[in-house]
Structures are given as C-alpha cells and as structure tokens.
C-alpha positions as a Markdown table, in Angstrom:
| # | Residue | x | y | z |
|---|---|---|---|---|
| 1 | Met | -20.5 | 7.0 | -14.6 |
| 2 | Asn | -22.7 | 10.0 | -14.7 |
| 3 | Asn | -22.0 | 11.6 | -11.2 |
| 4 | Val | -25.2 | 13.6 | -11.0 |
| 5 | Asn | -28.0 | 11.2 | -11.2 |
| 6 | Gly | -25.9 | 8.1 | -10.2 |
| 7 | Lys | -26.5 | 6.3 | -13.4 |
| 8 | Leu | -23.8 | 4.2 | -15.3 |
| 9 | Ser | -23.2 | 5.7 | -18.9 |
| 10 | Ala | -21.5 | 3.6 | -21.4 |
| 11 | Pro | -18.2 | 3.2 | -20.5 |
| 12 | Asn | -15.3 | 3.7 | -23.0 |
| 13 | Ser | -13.2 | 1.0 | -24.2 |
| 14 | His | -9.2 | 0.9 | -23.8 |
| 15 | Ser | -6.7 | -0.9 | -25.2 |
| 16 | Thr | -4.4 | -3.1 | -23.7 |
| 17 | Ala | -1.3 | -0.7 | -24.1 |
| 18 | Asn | -3.8 | 2.1 | -22.1 |
| 19 | Ile | -4.2 | -0.3 | -19.3 |
| 20 | Val | -0.8 | -1.4 | -19.2 |
| 21 | Leu | 0.8 | 2.0 | -19.2 |
| 22 | Phe | -1.6 | 3.4 | -17.1 |
| 23 | Ser | -1.4 | 0.6 | -14.3 |
| 24 | Ser | 2.3 | 1.4 | -14.6 |
| 25 | Thr | 1.7 | 4.0 | -11.9 |
| 26 | Thr | 1.1 | 1.0 | -9.6 |
| 27 | Leu | 4.8 | -0.1 | -9.6 |
| 28 | Ile | 5.6 | 3.2 | -8.0 |
| 29 | Ile | 2.9 | 3.3 | -5.2 |
| 30 | Ser | 3.9 | -0.2 | -4.6 |
| 31 | Leu | 7.9 | 0.0 | -5.0 |
| 32 | Ile | 8.4 | 3.2 | -3.0 |
| 33 | Pro | 6.4 | 1.8 | 0.4 |
| 34 | Leu | 8.1 | -1.5 | 0.0 |
| 35 | Phe | 11.7 | 0.1 | 0.2 |
| 36 | Phe | 10.6 | 2.4 | 2.7 |
| 37 | Ala | 8.7 | -0.3 | 5.0 |
| 38 | Ser | 11.7 | -2.7 | 4.7 |
| 39 | Arg | 14.5 | -0.4 | 5.1 |
| 40 | Ile | 13.6 | 2.5 | 7.3 |
| 41 | Val | 13.5 | 1.0 | 10.8 |
| 42 | Ile | 17.0 | -1.1 | 10.2 |
| 43 | Phe | 18.7 | 1.7 | 8.5 |
| 44 | Tyr | 18.1 | 4.4 | 11.7 |
| 45 | Glu | 18.4 | 1.5 | 14.3 |
| 46 | Thr | 21.2 | -0.1 | 13.2 |
| 47 | Glu | 23.4 | 1.9 | 10.5 |
| 48 | Ile | 22.7 | 5.3 | 11.8 |
| 49 | Leu | 22.5 | 4.0 | 15.6 |
| 50 | Phe | 19.3 | 6.9 | 15.9 |
| 51 | Asp | 17.9 | 7.0 | 19.6 |
| 52 | Pro | 14.8 | 4.4 | 19.3 |
| 53 | Leu | 12.9 | 6.5 | 21.5 |
| 54 | Leu | 13.1 | 9.4 | 18.9 |
| 55 | Leu | 12.5 | 7.1 | 16.1 |
| 56 | Gly | 9.3 | 5.7 | 17.5 |
| 57 | Thr | 8.5 | 9.4 | 18.5 |
| 58 | Val | 9.4 | 10.7 | 14.8 |
| 59 | Met | 6.6 | 7.7 | 13.5 |
| 60 | Ile | 3.8 | 8.6 | 15.9 |
| 61 | Leu | 4.1 | 12.6 | 14.7 |
| 62 | Phe | 4.4 | 11.1 | 11.1 |
| 63 | Thr | 1.0 | 9.0 | 11.3 |
| 64 | Ile | -0.4 | 12.0 | 13.4 |
| 65 | Trp | 0.6 | 14.0 | 10.1 |
| 66 | Asp | -1.3 | 11.2 | 8.1 |
| 67 | Ala | -4.4 | 11.2 | 9.8 |
| 68 | Val | -5.1 | 14.9 | 8.5 |
| 69 | Asn | -3.0 | 14.9 | 5.0 |
| 70 | Asp | -4.2 | 11.5 | 3.1 |
| 71 | Pro | -8.0 | 12.2 | 3.4 |
| 72 | Leu | -7.5 | 15.7 | 2.7 |
| 73 | Met | -5.0 | 15.4 | 0.0 |
| 74 | Gly | -8.0 | 12.8 | -1.6 |
| 75 | Ser | -10.2 | 15.4 | -0.9 |
| 76 | Ile | -8.5 | 18.1 | -2.8 |
| 77 | Ser | -8.5 | 16.1 | -5.6 |
| 78 | Asp | -12.0 | 15.4 | -5.4 |
| 79 | Lys | -12.9 | 19.1 | -5.6 |
| 80 | Lys | -13.4 | 20.8 | -8.8 |
| 81 | Tyr | -11.5 | 23.9 | -9.8 |
| 82 | His | -11.2 | 26.4 | -12.4 |
| 83 | Phe | -8.7 | 24.2 | -14.1 |
| 84 | Thr | -10.7 | 21.0 | -14.1 |
| 85 | Ser | -12.4 | 21.3 | -17.3 |
| 86 | Arg | -9.3 | 21.4 | -19.1 |
| 87 | Trp | -6.9 | 19.3 | -17.4 |
| 88 | Gly | -9.4 | 17.4 | -15.2 |
| 89 | Lys | -9.8 | 16.4 | -11.5 |
| 90 | Arg | -6.8 | 13.5 | -11.3 |
| 91 | Tyr | -4.3 | 14.5 | -13.6 |
| 92 | Pro | -2.5 | 17.9 | -12.3 |
| 93 | Trp | -2.2 | 16.1 | -8.9 |
| 94 | Ile | -0.8 | 12.9 | -10.3 |
| 95 | Met | 1.6 | 14.7 | -11.8 |
| 96 | Leu | 2.7 | 16.9 | -8.8 |
| 97 | Gly | 2.6 | 13.9 | -6.5 |
| 98 | Phe | 5.3 | 12.1 | -8.9 |
| 99 | Leu | 7.5 | 15.3 | -8.9 |
| 100 | Val | 7.5 | 15.4 | -5.4 |
| 101 | Leu | 8.8 | 11.5 | -5.2 |
| 102 | Ile | 11.2 | 11.9 | -7.6 |
| 103 | Leu | 12.7 | 15.1 | -5.7 |
| 104 | Val | 12.2 | 14.0 | -2.5 |
| 105 | Phe | 12.2 | 10.4 | -1.8 |
| 106 | Pro | 16.1 | 9.8 | -1.8 |
| 107 | Phe | 16.9 | 12.4 | 1.0 |
| 108 | Ile | 15.0 | 10.4 | 3.7 |
| 109 | Phe | 17.9 | 8.0 | 3.8 |
| 110 | Leu | 20.6 | 10.6 | 3.6 |
| 111 | Pro | 22.8 | 10.1 | 6.5 |
| 112 | Val | 22.3 | 13.3 | 8.6 |
| 113 | Thr | 24.2 | 12.5 | 11.9 |
| 114 | Gln | 25.6 | 15.7 | 13.3 |
| 115 | Ser | 23.4 | 15.0 | 16.3 |
| 116 | Lys | 20.4 | 13.1 | 17.3 |
| 117 | Trp | 18.3 | 16.1 | 17.5 |
| 118 | Ser | 19.4 | 17.4 | 13.8 |
| 119 | Thr | 18.4 | 13.7 | 12.7 |
| 120 | Phe | 15.2 | 13.8 | 14.4 |
| 121 | Phe | 13.9 | 17.6 | 13.2 |
| 122 | Tyr | 15.3 | 16.6 | 9.6 |
| 123 | Leu | 13.7 | 13.4 | 9.4 |
| 124 | Ile | 10.3 | 14.7 | 10.3 |
| 125 | Phe | 10.8 | 17.6 | 8.2 |
| 126 | Ile | 11.5 | 15.6 | 5.0 |
| 127 | Leu | 8.6 | 13.0 | 5.7 |
| 128 | Leu | 6.5 | 15.5 | 6.1 |
| 129 | Ile | 6.7 | 16.3 | 2.3 |
| 130 | Phe | 7.3 | 12.9 | 1.3 |
| 131 | Glu | 4.1 | 12.0 | 2.3 |
| 132 | Ala | 2.0 | 14.8 | 0.9 |
| 133 | Gly | 3.3 | 13.5 | -2.5 |
| 134 | Tyr | 2.9 | 10.1 | -2.3 |
| 135 | Thr | -0.8 | 10.6 | -1.1 |
| 136 | Leu | -1.6 | 13.1 | -3.9 |
| 137 | Leu | 0.0 | 10.3 | -6.3 |
| 138 | Gly | -1.7 | 7.4 | -4.9 |
| 139 | Ser | -5.2 | 8.3 | -3.7 |
| 140 | Ser | -5.5 | 10.4 | -7.1 |
| 141 | Tyr | -4.4 | 7.6 | -9.2 |
| 142 | Met | -6.6 | 4.9 | -7.3 |
| 143 | Ala | -9.5 | 7.5 | -7.7 |
| 144 | Leu | -9.4 | 7.8 | -11.6 |
| 145 | Arg | -8.9 | 4.3 | -12.3 |
| 146 | Asn | -12.2 | 3.5 | -10.4 |
| 147 | Val | -14.0 | 5.7 | -13.2 |
| 148 | Lys | -11.7 | 5.1 | -16.0 |
| 149 | Phe | -12.3 | 1.1 | -15.9 |
| 150 | Ser | -16.2 | 0.8 | -15.2 |
| 151 | Gln | -16.4 | -2.6 | -17.5 |
| 152 | Lys | -15.3 | -5.6 | -15.2 |
| 153 | Gln | -13.1 | -7.3 | -17.7 |
| 154 | Glu | -11.0 | -4.1 | -17.8 |
| 155 | Arg | -11.0 | -3.9 | -14.1 |
| 156 | Arg | -9.9 | -7.4 | -13.9 |
| 157 | Lys | -7.0 | -6.5 | -16.2 |
| 158 | Asn | -5.9 | -3.4 | -14.1 |
| 159 | Val | -5.8 | -5.0 | -11.1 |
| 160 | Ala | -4.0 | -8.2 | -12.6 |
| 161 | Thr | -1.6 | -5.9 | -14.3 |
| 162 | Gly | -1.1 | -4.3 | -10.8 |
| 163 | Val | -0.2 | -7.1 | -9.3 |
| 164 | Ile | 2.5 | -7.7 | -12.1 |
| 165 | Tyr | 3.9 | -4.5 | -11.7 |
| 166 | Arg | 3.9 | -5.1 | -7.9 |
| 167 | Met | 6.1 | -8.0 | -8.1 |
| 168 | Val | 8.2 | -6.1 | -10.6 |
| 169 | Gly | 8.5 | -3.4 | -7.6 |
| 170 | Ile | 9.4 | -6.4 | -5.1 |
| 171 | Val | 12.1 | -7.5 | -7.6 |
| 172 | Ile | 13.5 | -3.8 | -7.5 |
| 173 | Ala | 13.3 | -2.9 | -4.0 |
| 174 | Leu | 13.6 | -6.2 | -2.6 |
| 175 | Val | 15.8 | -8.2 | -4.7 |
| 176 | Ala | 17.9 | -5.7 | -6.7 |
| 177 | Val | 18.2 | -3.1 | -4.2 |
| 178 | Pro | 20.2 | -5.4 | -1.5 |
| 179 | Phe | 23.0 | -6.0 | -4.0 |
| 180 | Ile | 23.7 | -2.4 | -3.7 |
| 181 | Ile | 23.1 | -2.0 | 0.3 |
| 182 | Glu | 26.3 | -2.8 | 2.2 |
| 183 | Asn | 26.0 | -3.5 | 5.9 |
| 184 | Gly | 27.8 | -0.6 | 7.6 |
| 185 | Asn | 27.8 | 1.7 | 5.0 |
| 186 | Pro | 24.9 | 4.1 | 5.4 |
| 187 | Met | 25.4 | 6.1 | 2.1 |
| 188 | Ser | 24.6 | 2.9 | 0.5 |
| 189 | Tyr | 20.9 | 3.3 | 1.4 |
| 190 | Phe | 20.9 | 6.7 | -0.1 |
| 191 | Ile | 22.2 | 5.2 | -3.5 |
| 192 | Ser | 20.0 | 3.0 | -3.5 |
| 193 | Ala | 17.0 | 5.4 | -2.9 |
| 194 | Val | 18.3 | 7.7 | -5.7 |
| 195 | Ile | 18.1 | 4.8 | -8.1 |
| 196 | Leu | 14.6 | 4.1 | -7.1 |
| 197 | Ser | 13.8 | 7.8 | -7.9 |
| 198 | Gly | 15.0 | 7.3 | -11.3 |
| 199 | Val | 12.4 | 4.3 | -11.7 |
| 200 | Val | 9.8 | 6.6 | -10.6 |
| 201 | Leu | 11.2 | 9.2 | -13.4 |
| 202 | Ile | 10.7 | 6.6 | -16.2 |
| 203 | Val | 7.4 | 5.6 | -14.8 |
| 204 | Phe | 6.1 | 9.3 | -14.7 |
| 205 | Leu | 7.1 | 9.6 | -18.6 |
| 206 | Leu | 5.3 | 6.3 | -19.6 |
| 207 | Gln | 1.9 | 7.1 | -17.9 |
| 208 | Ile | 1.8 | 11.0 | -18.6 |
| 209 | Lys | -0.5 | 10.3 | -21.7 |
| 210 | Tyr | -2.6 | 7.7 | -20.5 |
| 211 | Ser | -3.2 | 9.6 | -16.7 |
| 212 | Arg | -5.2 | 12.4 | -18.6 |
| 213 | Glu | -8.9 | 12.2 | -18.3 |
| 214 | Glu | -11.1 | 11.5 | -21.3 |
| 215 | Gln | -13.5 | 14.0 | -22.8 |
| 216 | Ser | -16.3 | 12.1 | -21.3 |
| 217 | Leu | -15.1 | 12.4 | -18.1 |
| 218 | Leu | -14.4 | 16.1 | -18.3 |
| 219 | Glu | -18.1 | 16.5 | -19.4 |
| 220 | Gln | -19.2 | 14.6 | -16.6 |
| 221 | Tyr | -17.2 | 16.8 | -14.4 |
| 222 | Glu | -18.7 | 19.8 | -15.4 |
| 223 | Lys | -22.2 | 18.3 | -14.3 |
| 224 | Glu | -20.9 | 17.7 | -10.7 |
| 225 | Pro | -22.0 | 20.2 | -8.2 |
| 226 | Glu | -19.7 | 23.1 | -6.9 |
| 227 | Asn | -19.4 | 21.8 | -3.5 |
| 228 | Ser | -16.9 | 23.4 | -1.5 |
| 229 | Leu | -13.9 | 21.2 | -0.2 |
| 230 | Lys | -15.7 | 21.0 | 3.6 |
| 231 | Asp | -18.9 | 20.0 | 2.0 |
| 232 | Asn | -17.0 | 17.2 | -0.2 |
| 233 | Ile | -15.5 | 16.2 | 3.4 |
| 234 | Arg | -18.8 | 16.3 | 5.1 |
| 235 | Ile | -20.8 | 14.4 | 2.4 |
| 236 | Ala | -17.8 | 11.8 | 2.3 |
| 237 | Leu | -17.9 | 11.3 | 5.8 |
| 238 | Lys | -21.6 | 11.0 | 6.3 |
| 239 | Thr | -22.0 | 8.5 | 3.2 |
| 240 | Gly | -18.7 | 6.1 | 3.5 |
| 241 | Met | -17.5 | 6.2 | 7.2 |
| 242 | Val | -20.8 | 4.3 | 8.4 |
| 243 | Asn | -20.9 | 2.4 | 5.7 |
| 244 | Arg | -20.2 | -1.5 | 6.8 |
| 245 | Lys | -19.0 | -2.5 | 3.7 |
| 246 | Tyr | -16.5 | 0.5 | 3.2 |
| 247 | Ile | -15.4 | -0.4 | 6.9 |
| 248 | Gly | -15.5 | -4.0 | 6.5 |
| 249 | Ser | -13.1 | -3.8 | 3.4 |
| 250 | Ile | -10.7 | -1.1 | 5.3 |
| 251 | Ile | -10.3 | -3.5 | 8.2 |
| 252 | Met | -9.5 | -6.4 | 5.6 |
| 253 | Leu | -7.0 | -4.2 | 4.0 |
| 254 | Leu | -5.3 | -3.6 | 7.3 |
| 255 | Gly | -4.7 | -7.0 | 8.0 |
| 256 | Thr | -3.2 | -7.2 | 4.8 |
| 257 | Leu | -1.1 | -4.3 | 5.0 |
| 258 | Leu | 0.0 | -5.2 | 8.5 |
| 259 | Trp | 1.5 | -8.6 | 7.2 |
| 260 | Asp | 3.4 | -6.9 | 4.8 |
| 261 | Ala | 4.9 | -4.3 | 6.9 |
| 262 | Phe | 5.8 | -7.2 | 9.8 |
| 263 | Phe | 6.8 | -9.7 | 7.5 |
| 264 | Ile | 8.8 | -8.1 | 5.0 |
| 265 | Ala | 10.5 | -5.5 | 7.3 |
| 266 | Ser | 11.6 | -8.6 | 9.3 |
| 267 | Ile | 13.4 | -10.3 | 6.2 |
| 268 | Pro | 16.5 | -7.9 | 6.5 |
| 269 | Tyr | 16.6 | -9.1 | 10.4 |
| 270 | Phe | 16.0 | -12.7 | 9.4 |
| 271 | Ile | 18.7 | -12.8 | 6.9 |
| 272 | Lys | 21.4 | -10.8 | 9.1 |
| 273 | Tyr | 20.9 | -11.8 | 12.5 |
| 274 | Val | 19.3 | -15.4 | 12.4 |
| 275 | Val | 20.9 | -16.5 | 8.9 |
| 276 | Lys | 24.2 | -14.5 | 9.5 |
| 277 | Ala | 24.2 | -13.8 | 5.6 |
| 278 | Asp | 24.6 | -10.9 | 3.3 |
| 279 | Pro | 21.5 | -8.6 | 2.0 |
| 280 | Asp | 21.8 | -10.2 | -1.2 |
| 281 | Thr | 20.9 | -13.7 | 0.2 |
| 282 | Glu | 17.3 | -11.9 | 0.5 |
| 283 | Ile | 16.9 | -13.3 | -3.2 |
| 284 | Leu | 16.8 | -16.4 | -2.3 |
| 285 | Leu | 13.1 | -15.8 | -0.3 |
| 286 | Tyr | 11.9 | -13.2 | -2.9 |
| 287 | Ile | 12.3 | -15.2 | -6.2 |
| 288 | Pro | 10.1 | -18.0 | -5.5 |
| 289 | Tyr | 7.6 | -15.6 | -4.0 |
| 290 | Ile | 7.5 | -13.5 | -7.2 |
| 291 | Leu | 7.4 | -16.3 | -9.7 |
| 292 | Thr | 4.4 | -17.8 | -7.9 |
| 293 | Ala | 2.7 | -14.7 | -8.0 |
| 294 | Leu | 3.3 | -14.1 | -11.8 |
| 295 | Val | 1.6 | -17.6 | -12.0 |
| 296 | Val | -1.0 | -17.1 | -9.9 |
| 297 | Ala | -2.3 | -13.6 | -11.0 |
| 298 | Pro | -4.0 | -14.5 | -14.5 |
| 299 | Leu | -5.3 | -17.8 | -12.9 |
| 300 | Thr | -7.0 | -15.2 | -9.9 |
| 301 | Ile | -8.9 | -13.4 | -12.4 |
| 302 | Lys | -10.3 | -16.4 | -13.8 |
| 303 | Leu | -11.4 | -17.4 | -10.5 |
| 304 | Cys | -12.6 | -14.1 | -9.7 |
| 305 | Ser | -15.1 | -14.2 | -12.9 |
| 306 | Lys | -16.4 | -17.7 | -11.7 |
| 307 | Phe | -16.4 | -17.5 | -7.8 |
| 308 | Pro | -17.4 | -15.3 | -5.2 |
| 309 | Lys | -14.4 | -12.9 | -4.6 |
| 310 | Met | -15.2 | -12.8 | -0.7 |
| 311 | Lys | -14.8 | -16.8 | -0.7 |
| 312 | Leu | -11.4 | -16.6 | -2.4 |
| 313 | Tyr | -9.9 | -13.4 | -0.2 |
| 314 | Leu | -11.2 | -16.0 | 2.7 |
| 315 | Ile | -9.1 | -18.6 | 1.6 |
| 316 | Ser | -6.2 | -16.7 | 0.9 |
| 317 | Ile | -6.0 | -15.5 | 4.5 |
| 318 | Phe | -5.2 | -18.9 | 5.4 |
| 319 | Ile | -2.8 | -19.8 | 2.7 |
| 320 | Ile | -0.7 | -16.6 | 3.8 |
| 321 | Gly | -1.5 | -17.0 | 7.6 |
| 322 | Ile | -0.5 | -20.7 | 8.4 |
| 323 | Pro | 2.9 | -20.9 | 6.6 |
| 324 | Thr | 3.9 | -17.5 | 7.8 |
| 325 | Phe | 3.5 | -18.7 | 11.3 |
| 326 | Leu | 5.9 | -21.7 | 10.5 |
| 327 | Met | 8.6 | -19.4 | 9.3 |
| 328 | Gly | 9.0 | -18.6 | 13.0 |
| 329 | Phe | 10.5 | -22.0 | 13.6 |
| 330 | Met | 13.3 | -21.4 | 10.6 |
| 331 | Glu | 16.9 | -20.6 | 11.2 |
| 332 | Glu | 18.5 | -21.4 | 7.7 |
| 333 | Ile | 17.6 | -21.1 | 4.0 |
| 334 | Asn | 16.1 | -24.6 | 3.3 |
| 335 | Ile | 13.4 | -26.2 | 1.3 |
| 336 | Phe | 10.8 | -25.4 | 3.9 |
| 337 | Val | 11.6 | -21.6 | 3.6 |
| 338 | Ile | 11.1 | -21.6 | -0.1 |
| 339 | Leu | 7.8 | -23.6 | 0.4 |
| 340 | Ile | 6.8 | -20.8 | 2.6 |
| 341 | Ser | 7.8 | -18.2 | 0.3 |
| 342 | Ile | 5.6 | -20.2 | -2.5 |
| 343 | Phe | 2.7 | -20.5 | -0.3 |
| 344 | Ala | 2.9 | -16.5 | 0.6 |
| 345 | Gly | 3.5 | -15.4 | -3.1 |
| 346 | Ala | -0.1 | -17.7 | -3.9 |
| 347 | Gly | -1.7 | -16.1 | -1.2 |
| 348 | Thr | -1.0 | -12.6 | -1.4 |
| 349 | Thr | -1.8 | -12.7 | -5.2 |
| 350 | Val | -5.4 | -14.0 | -4.5 |
| 351 | Leu | -6.0 | -11.9 | -1.7 |
| 352 | Asn | -4.7 | -8.4 | -3.5 |
| 353 | Ile | -6.6 | -9.4 | -6.5 |
| 354 | Ser | -9.9 | -10.0 | -4.9 |
| 355 | His | -10.0 | -7.0 | -2.3 |
| 356 | Ser | -9.1 | -4.7 | -4.9 |
| 357 | Leu | -12.1 | -5.7 | -7.2 |
| 358 | Ile | -14.0 | -6.0 | -3.9 |
| 359 | Leu | -13.3 | -2.4 | -2.7 |
| 360 | Met | -13.7 | -0.8 | -6.4 |
| 361 | Glu | -17.4 | -2.3 | -6.2 |
| 362 | Val | -17.8 | -0.7 | -2.7 |
| 363 | Leu | -16.8 | 2.6 | -4.1 |
| 364 | Asp | -19.6 | 2.3 | -6.8 |
| 365 | Glu | -22.0 | 1.8 | -4.3 |
| 366 | Leu | -20.9 | 4.7 | -2.2 |
| 367 | Ala | -21.0 | 7.0 | -5.6 |
| 368 | Lys | -24.5 | 6.0 | -6.4 |
| 369 | Lys | -25.6 | 6.8 | -2.8 |
| 370 | Ser | -24.0 | 10.2 | -2.7 |
| 371 | His | -24.4 | 11.0 | -6.2 |
| 372 | Ile | -20.7 | 12.4 | -6.5 |
| 373 | Arg | -17.3 | 10.6 | -7.1 |
| 374 | Gln | -15.5 | 11.2 | -3.9 |
| 375 | Glu | -12.5 | 8.4 | -4.6 |
| 376 | Gly | -9.9 | 10.7 | -3.5 |
| 377 | Phe | -11.3 | 10.8 | 0.2 |
| 378 | Tyr | -11.8 | 7.3 | 0.4 |
| 379 | Asn | -8.9 | 6.3 | -1.5 |
| 380 | Gly | -7.1 | 9.1 | 1.0 |
| 381 | Val | -8.4 | 6.7 | 4.0 |
| 382 | Val | -6.9 | 3.8 | 2.4 |
| 383 | Ser | -3.8 | 5.3 | 1.9 |
| 384 | Phe | -3.9 | 6.6 | 5.8 |
| 385 | Val | -4.7 | 2.9 | 6.6 |
| 386 | Thr | -1.4 | 2.0 | 4.4 |
| 387 | Arg | 0.6 | 4.5 | 6.2 |
| 388 | Ile | -0.7 | 3.7 | 9.7 |
| 389 | Val | 0.9 | -0.1 | 9.7 |
| 390 | Thr | 4.2 | 2.0 | 10.4 |
| 391 | Leu | 2.9 | 3.6 | 13.5 |
| 392 | Val | 2.2 | -0.2 | 14.7 |
| 393 | Gln | 5.2 | -1.9 | 13.1 |
| 394 | Val | 8.1 | 0.4 | 14.4 |
| 395 | Pro | 7.1 | 0.8 | 17.9 |
| 396 | Ile | 6.4 | -2.9 | 18.2 |
| 397 | Phe | 9.6 | -3.8 | 16.6 |
| 398 | Leu | 11.8 | -1.9 | 19.1 |
| 399 | Leu | 9.5 | -2.8 | 21.9 |
| 400 | Ile | 10.1 | -6.3 | 21.0 |
| 401 | His | 13.9 | -5.4 | 20.4 |
| 402 | Asn | 14.3 | -4.0 | 24.0 |
| 403 | Leu | 12.3 | -6.3 | 26.1 |
| 404 | Thr | 14.5 | -9.4 | 24.2 |
| 405 | Gly | 17.9 | -7.8 | 24.7 |
| 406 | Phe | 18.7 | -6.8 | 20.7 |
| 407 | Lys | 21.9 | -5.3 | 20.2 |
| 408 | Ala | 21.7 | -3.2 | 17.0 |
| 409 | Asp | 25.3 | -3.2 | 17.0 |
| 410 | Arg | 26.3 | -6.7 | 17.1 |
| 411 | Ile | 25.9 | -9.8 | 14.8 |
| 412 | Glu | 25.6 | -12.4 | 17.3 |
| 413 | Gln | 22.2 | -12.0 | 19.3 |
| 414 | Ser | 21.3 | -13.9 | 22.2 |
| 415 | Ala | 18.7 | -16.7 | 22.1 |
| 416 | Ser | 15.6 | -14.2 | 23.3 |
| 417 | Ala | 16.8 | -11.9 | 20.7 |
| 418 | Ile | 16.3 | -14.1 | 18.0 |
| 419 | Trp | 13.0 | -15.2 | 19.1 |
| 420 | Gly | 12.2 | -11.5 | 19.5 |
| 421 | Ile | 12.8 | -11.4 | 15.6 |
| 422 | Asn | 11.1 | -14.5 | 14.9 |
| 423 | Ile | 7.9 | -12.9 | 16.8 |
| 424 | His | 7.8 | -9.8 | 14.7 |
| 425 | Leu | 8.7 | -12.1 | 11.4 |
| 426 | Ala | 5.9 | -15.0 | 11.6 |
| 427 | Ile | 3.8 | -15.0 | 14.6 |
| 428 | Ile | 2.5 | -11.5 | 14.8 |
| 429 | Pro | 1.8 | -11.3 | 10.9 |
| 430 | Ala | 0.4 | -14.6 | 10.8 |
| 431 | Val | -2.3 | -13.6 | 13.5 |
| 432 | Leu | -3.4 | -10.3 | 12.1 |
| 433 | Val | -3.6 | -11.4 | 8.4 |
| 434 | Val | -6.1 | -13.9 | 9.6 |
| 435 | Gly | -7.7 | -12.1 | 12.6 |
| 436 | Leu | -8.3 | -9.2 | 10.9 |
| 437 | Gly | -9.5 | -10.6 | 7.6 |
| 438 | Leu | -12.1 | -12.6 | 9.4 |
| 439 | Val | -13.2 | -9.5 | 11.4 |
| 440 | Gly | -13.3 | -7.2 | 8.3 |
| 441 | Val | -15.5 | -10.0 | 6.5 |
| 442 | Ser | -17.6 | -10.2 | 9.6 |
| 443 | Val | -18.3 | -6.5 | 9.5 |
| 444 | Phe | -19.0 | -6.6 | 5.6 |
| 445 | Asn | -21.3 | -9.3 | 5.6 |
| 446 | Ser | -23.4 | -8.0 | 8.5 |
| 447 | Lys | -27.3 | -7.4 | 7.8 |
| 448 | Ser | -27.4 | -3.8 | 8.3 |
| 449 | Asn | -25.5 | -1.9 | 5.8 |
| 450 | Ser | -24.7 | 1.3 | 8.3 |
| 451 | Leu | -22.9 | 1.3 | 11.3 |
| 452 | Ser | -25.8 | 3.3 | 12.8 |
| 453 | Gly | -28.2 | 0.2 | 12.5 |
| 454 | Val | -30.1 | 1.9 | 10.0 |
| 455 | Pro | -30.2 | 0.1 | 6.5 |
| 456 | Gln | -28.8 | 2.2 | 3.5 |
| 457 | Ala | -30.5 | 1.8 | 0.2 |
| 458 | Val | -27.7 | 1.4 | -2.4 |
| 459 | Ala | -27.9 | -0.3 | -5.3 |
| 460 | Glu | -25.9 | -3.2 | -6.2 |
| 461 | Pro | -23.0 | -2.5 | -8.6 |
| 462 | Asp | -23.3 | -3.7 | -12.3 |
C-alpha cells in the first residue's frame, strides 16, 4: 500500500514457505501470554504463598505501565529513523523484542522468597522489562503482517497459519509443560519458563529472514512524511480512537481475551481442587480442543470467503459461551467435559480467524484516511487490551477466593470455595465473551462511523 496517497499498490506474492515461517512469530505472541496467564496467579498464590494484596497491587501497576508502554512501543515502530531505509521500520524492533523475551521471561517465575517486599519489587522490575519486549515484538509483527500481506488469499493463509501456531502454543504451554511442573516445587515453574525461552530462540532463528521488510516497502517508507513521535501519536488518536469500527473491534477482542484469561487460568484450579488430579491431567481438556481447532481452521478460511465474517463471529461467541457456562456444573473429567472442550475449540477458531480478518480490514481503512501506516500504534492498543485482562482477571480471582473461603495451602476445599472456582471458570467467561461480543458488534455496525457522530469518509477495503 502506498502510504502517501492512500492507494493500494500492486502487492508482492509470497511463497507458502515465506508465509509459514514469517507467521511462526504468532507461536511466540500466543505461547508466552498463555503460559503467563495460566500460571502467574497459581504460582505466586499457591507456590510462593505471596501476599494476595501485594500481588493484586503488582498487577495494577503492571497494567498502568501497559497503558503507556503499549501504544508508545507501537508508535516507536511506526516512526521513521535514520536506519529505516536500510533495516526497515519493524524489523529492528521485532529482533529486539525477541531478544528481551529470550533473556527475561524465565525470571518472572524465579522463586524470590527472602521477604514479601523483595518479591514485590523484584516482580515489578522484571514485569516492566518483559512487557516492553513483548509489546515491541507483538505490535511490530502485527503491524508488518498487515502491509506484507495485502492480498486477501495471503491474509487468510497468514491468519489460518497463525491459528495452527496458536494450537502448537497451547500444546507446549498448556499440555507439555504440566508434565514438568510439580505441585509444591516452585523451581519447576522456572525450569518450564527456561524451556519456553528455548522455543522462543528457535522461532527467532526461523523467522529472521522473513521478517525483513521487502524493498518495495522500504521505498514506500521513504515517501512517508517525517513526522515526530508526538505527531504520529496525535494523528493515530485523532483517526483511530474515535472510529467506531476500530473501537467495536477492540471491544469484540476484549471479550475474547477475557474468556481466554478466565477460562484458561481456571483450568489448573479445576484440575487441582475440583478434580483433585495432577497438573498433567489438564491434557485431557486441551487435546480435544486442539484437534478440533486444527480441523476447523481450514474450514473457517473457506467459510470466510463465502460468508460475512461478522456473522461467523456472532455465531462463534455462542458456540463458545453456552458450553463454557455448562462447564461450571462439572466435577470430574467425563464425556461432557470432552464435548465442551470440542465446542470451545471450534468456537475460538472461528472467532479468532474472523476477528483477525475484520481487524486487518479496519486498519487498512484507517491508513487510507490518515495517509500513513500506523499499525504499530493501533496494534499497541490491541496489545494493551491483551494485557489489561490480567488487571481484571487477577483481582477478581483473588476477590472470589477471599469471599468463598479458598485456602491456597489445602487440597480439600469447602463447597463455597469450589463454587467460587466454578464462577471464574465458567460463569464469568461465558457472560463476558457473549456480552462484550454483542456490544462490540453493535458499536461496529452503528450508522455513524465516528464516535463523535460525524460520519467519516473512508474507502471500503479491497
């Protein structure tokens, strides 16, 4: 796409190998949050026995940092620098983000237990560094894929490949890792995180060649205006943050992410305290989910070429929401739990693919309006939304546990504590994915394309 006049230039064709290896970064931006979201609370609450109030405070500070860090890191990758003509806009930041994750991520799960205050300040410090690196990687990669793949067919391949990588991430983070983690052994979490950093290193080596911006993109960067970082942020705020389609798609995403955060982070509690089994039992829930997703992904790509993506999204939130709600009445691993897992796998696959394609088209529209590619900022906002779910999830987990009498140092829990686990496992995520999904679609489809009520003249995406 030509960023100056807003017209689409003839896109380059990319080989399947190029798409597959470039898309491997999706494995990392899925794998790391999956492990983080599913283990951070249970690690500090039940293994380290860290003060729940201080843990909640850390997460609040972490999210405040996110509010600044995510759009800022995205805008940094939007800006032209003296090295842009040679190294590109996104490539240097993708490389830096990878290196930070490789070096820093394991230390989030290093048991620092000298005192609650040493744990408090250590966790704040390591999370700030980790989040800066993760945001640089995620927002830069997502921004680059939007311009790298401008053909509909290539976008569908990229998104479908991303779903498959996400399933691989689930296998690694939520199926394989539980075999390493041992209840009562905090160091097993650290070892697991070190292994995951090794996976990050492998993907880093695989994608280096394919994350380099092509010559045609470098030439387009040269035609962009020399805006300051402040000007870029101002333009992005003025263009995107009042656009109903963008805001609607963010609300839709928030519902999806909150489902992920609550449901996935609740699985270890369900297995440990409701089923009363070892962590490796989690595989019985994840395998049906993963296999279903792998089957449904290529089918969804075909459906997206024949049916409106928004209708597919609407259907998917109910496919996810209803079975999730029923999960709250399960007390053991049985055929009904397996069926719930299958429906969740199908629903989340349709949802993720349809929503990703919708968001990419929205970003194209914003670029046409502002005449500058600012996917870094907009994906930085997406990254912030991804991380803000932790601010919602962690305090609600801790509040529910406090109100229902949950005891982190006991396997046998009271009936009220078990009910509390079922609330954050099933009821909350079911309500959020359906409720926020419907609100987001309503905002997206409103007649005025601007939150200010003034219609925006934006060309339809090709």
